[in-house]
C-alpha positions as CSV (number, residue, x, y, z in Angstrom):
1,M,8.6,-8.3,30.0
2,Y,5.3,-10.2,30.5
3,R,5.3,-13.8,29.2
4,M,2.1,-15.2,27.8
5,E,0.7,-18.2,29.6
6,P,1.8,-21.5,28.1
7,A,-1.8,-22.5,27.6
8,L,-2.5,-19.4,25.6
9,Q,0.6,-19.9,23.5
10,R,-0.5,-23.5,22.8
11,R,-4.0,-22.3,21.7
12,L,-2.5,-19.7,19.4
13,Q,-0.3,-22.3,17.8
14,Q,-3.3,-24.6,17.4
15,L,-5.3,-21.9,15.6
16,T,-2.3,-21.4,13.3
17,Q,-2.1,-25.1,12.5
18,E,-5.8,-25.4,11.9
19,S,-5.8,-22.7,9.2
20,V,-3.4,-24.9,7.2
21,V,-5.5,-28.0,7.8
22,H,-8.5,-26.0,6.3
23,G,-6.7,-25.2,3.1
24,S,-4.2,-22.4,3.6
25,P,-0.7,-23.3,2.2
26,G,0.9,-21.4,5.0
27,T,0.0,-19.1,7.9
28,I,1.9,-16.6,10.0
29,L,0.4,-15.3,13.2
30,R,1.8,-12.5,15.3
31,V,0.2,-11.1,18.5
32,H,1.4,-8.0,20.2
33,V,0.0,-6.7,23.5
34,P,1.5,-3.3,24.2
35,A,-0.1,-2.9,27.6
36,F,1.8,-5.9,28.9
37,R,4.8,-5.6,26.6
38,A,4.0,-9.1,25.4
39,G,4.1,-10.7,22.1
40,Y,3.9,-14.1,20.4
41,A,4.7,-15.3,16.9
42,A,3.8,-18.6,15.2
43,A,3.8,-20.1,11.7
44,A,2.5,-23.3,10.1
45,G,2.6,-24.8,6.6
46,R,5.3,-24.6,4.0
47,F,7.4,-21.8,2.6
48,A,6.5,-23.2,-0.8
49,Q,4.5,-26.2,-1.9
50,D,7.6,-27.8,-3.6
51,E,10.0,-27.0,-0.8
52,G,10.7,-29.1,2.2
53,R,11.2,-26.4,4.9
54,T,8.4,-25.1,7.0
55,L,7.2,-21.6,7.1
56,R,8.8,-19.4,9.7
57,P,7.3,-16.5,11.7
58,H,9.8,-14.0,10.3
59,D,9.4,-15.0,6.6
60,P,8.4,-12.1,4.4
61,F,5.4,-12.2,2.2
62,R,3.4,-10.1,-0.3
63,V,1.0,-8.1,1.9
64,A,-1.4,-7.2,-1.0
65,S,-3.9,-4.6,0.0
66,V,-2.3,-3.7,3.3
67,T,-0.1,-1.6,0.9
68,K,-3.1,0.7,0.7
69,T,-2.7,1.7,4.3
70,V,0.9,2.7,3.6
71,T,-0.1,4.7,0.5
72,A,-2.9,6.4,2.5
73,A,-0.5,7.3,5.3
74,T,2.0,8.7,2.8
75,V,-0.7,10.9,1.2
76,L,-1.8,12.1,4.6
77,R,1.7,12.9,5.7
78,L,2.1,15.1,2.6
79,A,-1.3,16.7,3.4
80,E,-0.1,17.5,7.0
81,V,2.9,19.5,5.6
82,G,0.7,21.2,3.0
83,A,2.2,19.5,0.0
84,V,-1.3,18.2,-1.1
85,A,-4.9,18.8,0.0
86,L,-7.3,15.9,0.3
87,D,-10.3,17.8,-1.0
88,E,-8.6,19.4,-4.1
89,A,-9.3,17.9,-7.5
90,I,-6.8,15.3,-8.6
91,A,-6.1,17.5,-11.7
92,E,-3.8,19.5,-9.3
93,Y,-1.5,16.5,-9.0
94,L,-1.7,14.4,-12.1
95,E,-1.1,14.8,-15.8
96,P,-4.0,16.6,-17.5
97,D,-4.3,14.1,-20.4
98,L,-4.6,11.2,-18.0
99,V,-7.0,12.9,-15.7
100,A,-9.4,13.9,-18.5
101,R,-10.0,10.2,-19.4
102,V,-10.1,8.4,-16.1
103,H,-13.8,9.1,-15.4
104,V,-16.1,9.7,-18.3
105,I,-19.9,9.1,-18.2
106,G,-22.1,9.9,-21.2
107,G,-19.3,11.9,-22.8
108,R,-18.8,14.0,-19.7
109,S,-15.5,13.9,-17.8
110,Y,-15.9,14.1,-14.0
111,A,-12.2,14.6,-13.4
112,D,-12.7,18.0,-11.9
113,S,-14.9,16.5,-9.2
114,I,-12.5,13.7,-8.1
115,T,-10.4,14.4,-5.1
116,L,-7.6,12.6,-3.4
117,R,-10.0,11.8,-0.6
118,H,-12.2,10.0,-3.1
119,L,-9.3,7.9,-4.3
120,L,-8.3,6.9,-0.7
121,T,-11.9,6.0,0.3
122,H,-12.9,4.1,-2.8
123,T,-15.7,6.7,-3.6
124,S,-14.3,8.1,-6.9
125,G,-16.4,5.7,-9.1
126,I,-13.3,5.0,-11.3
127,H,-13.3,1.6,-12.9
128,D,-11.2,-0.9,-10.9
129,Y,-8.5,-2.4,-13.2
130,F,-8.0,-5.3,-10.8
131,D,-10.7,-7.7,-12.0
132,K,-10.9,-11.3,-13.3
133,P,-10.0,-10.4,-16.9
134,F,-7.0,-8.5,-15.7
135,L,-5.8,-11.4,-13.6
136,A,-6.3,-13.7,-16.6
137,E,-4.1,-11.3,-18.6
138,V,-1.4,-11.4,-15.9
139,A,-1.5,-15.2,-15.7
140,A,-1.2,-15.4,-19.5
141,H,1.8,-13.1,-19.6
142,P,3.5,-13.6,-16.2
143,D,6.8,-12.0,-17.2
144,R,5.2,-8.7,-18.3
145,C,6.4,-5.6,-16.5
146,W,3.6,-3.2,-15.8
147,A,4.3,0.5,-15.5
148,P,1.8,2.3,-13.1
149,R,0.5,4.4,-15.9
150,E,-0.3,1.2,-17.9
151,L,-2.5,0.0,-15.0
152,V,-4.5,3.2,-15.2
153,E,-4.8,2.9,-19.0
154,Y,-6.1,-0.7,-18.6
155,A,-8.8,0.6,-16.3
156,V,-9.8,3.4,-18.7
157,T,-10.0,1.0,-21.7
158,H,-11.6,-2.0,-20.0
159,G,-14.6,-0.7,-18.2
160,P,-16.9,2.2,-17.5
161,P,-17.0,4.2,-14.2
162,S,-19.4,2.9,-11.6
163,F,-21.0,6.2,-10.5
164,P,-20.2,9.9,-10.3
165,P,-17.6,10.8,-7.7
166,G,-18.8,10.7,-4.2
167,E,-22.1,9.0,-5.0
168,G,-21.2,5.5,-4.0
169,F,-18.6,3.0,-2.9
170,H,-16.7,0.6,-5.0
171,Y,-13.4,-1.0,-4.0
172,C,-10.9,0.3,-6.5
173,D,-7.1,-0.4,-6.9
174,T,-7.0,2.1,-9.8
175,G,-7.7,4.9,-7.3
176,Y,-4.6,3.9,-5.3
177,V,-2.5,3.8,-8.4
178,L,-3.6,7.3,-9.2
179,A,-2.8,8.3,-5.6
180,G,0.7,6.8,-6.0
181,L,1.2,8.7,-9.2
182,A,0.1,11.9,-7.4
183,V,2.7,11.3,-4.7
184,E,5.4,10.9,-7.3
185,R,4.5,14.0,-9.3
186,T,4.2,16.1,-6.1
187,T,7.5,15.0,-4.5
188,G,9.5,14.4,-7.7
189,S,10.6,11.0,-6.2
190,P,9.7,7.4,-6.9
191,L,6.9,6.1,-4.7
192,H,9.2,3.6,-2.9
193,E,11.5,6.4,-1.8
194,V,8.6,8.5,-0.5
195,Y,7.2,5.4,1.4
196,R,10.6,5.0,3.0
197,A,11.2,8.6,3.9
198,L,7.7,9.3,5.4
199,V,6.5,5.9,6.8
200,L,8.8,2.9,6.6
201,D,12.0,4.4,8.0
202,P,10.3,6.4,10.8
203,L,8.6,3.1,11.9
204,D,11.8,1.0,11.5
205,M,10.1,-1.2,8.9
206,D,13.4,-2.4,7.5
207,E,12.1,-5.6,5.9
208,T,9.4,-3.8,3.8
209,Y,9.9,-2.8,0.2
210,L,8.0,-2.2,-3.0
211,E,8.6,-5.3,-5.0
212,G,9.9,-4.9,-8.6
213,H,10.7,-1.3,-8.0
214,E,13.6,-1.5,-5.5
215,P,16.0,-4.2,-4.4
216,P,14.6,-7.0,-2.1
217,R,15.3,-6.8,1.6
218,G,15.9,-9.8,3.8
219,S,15.3,-13.4,2.8
220,G,13.2,-14.8,0.0
221,V,9.5,-14.2,-0.1
222,S,7.1,-17.0,0.9
223,H,4.9,-18.3,-1.9
224,A,1.2,-17.8,-2.4
225,Y,-1.2,-19.7,-4.7
226,V,-4.4,-19.5,-6.7
227,D,-5.5,-23.1,-6.8
228,D,-2.2,-24.7,-7.9
229,V,-0.7,-21.6,-9.6
230,D,2.2,-20.0,-7.7
231,V,1.4,-16.3,-8.1
232,C,5.0,-15.5,-7.0
233,E,6.0,-16.5,-10.5
234,W,4.1,-13.5,-11.8
235,N,6.0,-10.3,-12.3
236,P,5.1,-8.3,-9.2
237,T,4.5,-5.0,-11.0
238,F,0.9,-5.9,-11.8
239,D,0.1,-4.4,-8.4
240,W,1.7,-1.2,-7.1
241,A,0.4,1.5,-4.7
242,G,-2.7,-0.7,-4.1
243,G,-0.9,-3.9,-3.2
244,G,2.8,-4.1,-4.2
245,L,4.6,-4.2,-0.9
246,V,6.5,-7.1,0.6
247,S,6.7,-7.1,4.4
248,S,6.9,-9.3,7.5
249,A,4.5,-9.9,10.4
250,E,6.9,-8.0,12.6
251,D,7.0,-5.0,10.3
252,L,3.2,-4.9,10.0
253,S,3.0,-5.0,13.7
254,R,5.3,-1.9,13.8
255,L,3.0,-0.2,11.2
256,L,-0.1,-0.8,13.3
257,R,1.6,0.3,16.5
258,G,2.9,3.4,14.8
259,L,-0.4,4.5,13.2
260,L,-2.9,3.3,15.8
261,G,-1.1,2.6,19.0
262,G,0.5,5.7,20.4
263,R,3.6,5.9,18.3
264,R,1.9,8.1,15.7
265,H,4.4,10.9,16.4
266,R,7.2,8.8,14.9
267,V,5.8,9.1,11.3
268,R,7.2,12.5,10.5
269,C,8.5,14.4,7.5
270,H,12.0,15.8,7.8
271,R,11.8,19.6,7.8
272,R,14.4,22.2,7.5
273,S,15.5,23.8,10.8
274,P,18.8,25.0,12.2
275,A,19.1,21.6,13.9
276,N,17.9,19.6,10.9
277,P,19.2,21.2,7.7
278,A,17.6,19.9,4.5
279,P,19.8,17.4,2.6
280,E,20.8,18.2,-0.9
281,G,18.7,15.5,-2.5
282,G,16.0,13.0,-1.7
283,V,12.4,13.4,-0.6
284,A,13.1,15.5,2.5
285,G,15.2,17.9,0.5
286,R,12.6,18.4,-2.1
287,L,9.8,18.8,0.4
288,G,11.7,21.4,2.3
289,P,10.1,23.3,5.2
290,E,6.4,23.1,5.9
291,P,4.8,25.5,3.4
292,A,2.2,28.1,4.3
293,R,-1.2,26.7,4.1
294,R,-3.2,28.0,1.1
295,E,-6.8,28.8,2.0
296,T,-8.8,27.6,-1.0
297,P,-12.5,26.6,-1.2
298,G,-13.1,23.1,-0.2
299,R,-9.6,22.6,1.1
300,C,-9.3,20.1,4.0
301,R,-7.0,21.4,6.7
302,V,-5.6,18.1,8.0
303,A,-5.5,18.0,11.8
304,R,-2.6,16.3,13.5
305,G,-3.0,13.3,15.8
306,S,-5.7,10.8,15.4
307,H,-6.8,12.0,11.9
308,L,-4.1,9.9,10.3
309,A,-5.3,6.8,12.1
310,R,-9.0,7.4,11.2
311,A,-8.2,7.9,7.5
312,C,-5.9,5.0,7.3
313,A,-8.4,2.7,8.9
314,S,-10.9,3.5,6.1
315,S,-8.5,2.5,3.3
316,H,-8.9,-0.6,4.0
317,T,9.9,-17.4,-2.8
318,S,12.4,-17.3,-4.7
319,T,14.3,-14.6,-6.5
320,R,11.6,-12.4,-8.0
321,R,11.2,-11.1,-11.5
322,G,11.8,-7.4,-11.0
323,C,12.1,-4.8,-13.8
324,N,12.0,-1.4,-12.0
325,C,9.2,-0.2,-14.3
326,R,8.6,3.5,-14.3
327,G,5.8,5.3,-16.0
328,G,3.5,7.3,-15.4
329,S,-17.3,-6.9,-9.0
330,A,-13.7,-7.2,-7.8
331,P,-12.2,-10.7,-7.4
332,A,-10.7,-11.9,-4.2
333,R,-7.0,-11.2,-3.8
334,P,-4.9,-14.2,-4.8
335,W,-3.0,-14.1,-1.4
């Protein structure tokens, strides 16, 4: 195992400390150098503003929009086994009454033109629910439990689409909520279970979980703030497939190494075979064997290997209030 030079370690710790001096309540830094089997972790600041203890390198935190990478990886794993197709209309995977209303311009619904690829690449034109008025609503009712379907309904009723599908780019959490709902409807399993079966467990991301929808893992979550407001006092279900995961620096390092650093083969679906019989329940059992690929116009035949990495790259604490909800210009993230 290669050991980083002490001077480099001191410089990394200095950079971590400087980020706190410049206004961050806390910072965690992790560096991994696969070629030298080297790594370094540091932390600075406080676990919470009103707590005495310092932040630690292994403390978990809300990872916000890094969740989108896990959602995209999950969709692409389903595409690789033929369960979904990136270039088919989302109407194939979502409830018709919802799809018909998510993108209407001048009385015309563009739902038949929106694909899963549009959702993952922020090119659907659907209104982004995660705006300043929505954050004000969350702050005013911090205990409210939001079902995923309610997040989409908020987008539908609070703003028009930005452009026809495929004709522009607008960062959009609503698209990732719809992608999460498509995953659930396709697999018949809650999103957090599909995350775990297709991405988290294969990459040994044992400290990562979908907050508010499954039990916490590990220690308490470090706090984040908007001005002096502790956003960890907000019910975590206001963000879901676009930003609802809690993780650690080590787990996120595993994610990046798995998707981009040569361990891509470890993110696999379980398939039926004489040596690997399908379990009676769970995501793997419902997916079953790799189905025959249907040749349909416009279908994307997802290649194995680096395709997953390219697509994912484009997607850009206290006991928490959890309620296990089920249901069917963007501001800066507050963490």
